[in-house]
TORTIZA-120677 format. One record per residue: y, z, x of N, C-alpha, C in turn. Coordinates in steps of 0.1 Angstrom, whole numbers, plus 5000, padded with zeros to 4 digits. Example, Ala and Ser with C-alpha at 12.3 -4.5 7.8 and 13.67 -1.06 7.14 Angstrom:
494350785132495550785123496750785132 497850715128498950715137500050795129 
//
This chain:
058947917794060148007793059748147798 058648197792058248337795057848347810 057248247816056848257830058148267839 059148187835060448197843061048337842 060948397830061548537829060848637838 059548627838058748717847059148697861 059248577865059648547879061048607882 061948587873063348647875063248797876 062448857868062248997868061649047881 060648977886060049017899061149007910 061948897910062948877920063948997920 064449027908065449137907064849267912 063549297909062849417914062849417929 062549297935062449287949063749317955 064849257949066149277955066549427954 066249487943066549637941065849717952 064649687955063849757965064549737979 064949607981065649587994066849667995 067749677985068949757985068649897987 067649947980067250087981066750117995 065950028001065550048015066750058025 067649968023068849968032069650098030 069850138018070650258016069950378022 068550388019067850508024067850508040 067650398046067650398061069050438066 070150388059071450418063071750568062 071350628051071550768049070750848059 069450808061068550868070069150878084 069750758089070350748102071550848103 072350848093073550928093073151078094 072151118086071751258086071251298100 070451208106069951228120071151248130 072151158129073251178137073951308135 074151348123074751478119073951588125 072651588123071751698128071951708143 071951598150072051598164073451668168 074451628161075851688164075751838162 075151878150075152018147074352098157 073152038161072352108171073152128184 073852018188074752038200075752148198 076352148187077352258184076752388185 075552408178074952538178074452578191 074052488200073652528214074852568222 076052508219077252538227077852668222 077952688208078652798202078052938207 076752958205076253098209076553128224 076453028233076753048247078253088249 079153028242080553068243080753208237 080053238226080253368220079653478230 078553448236077953548246078953568257 079553458262080453458274081653548270 082253528258083453598254083253748252 082053778247081753918244081353998257 080753928266080153988279081354028288 
//
């Protein structure tokens, strides 16, 4: 009985790690996408500002 419990425990830990990995990769990809968008915006914005003031 105790052996079975430890096996179940190991399985649940493994599943938790899988979920955590999926979530972290998802968040990581989204932040990279956002950073790319922001960097594009920041490269465009100063140029427009310089153009409008000049």
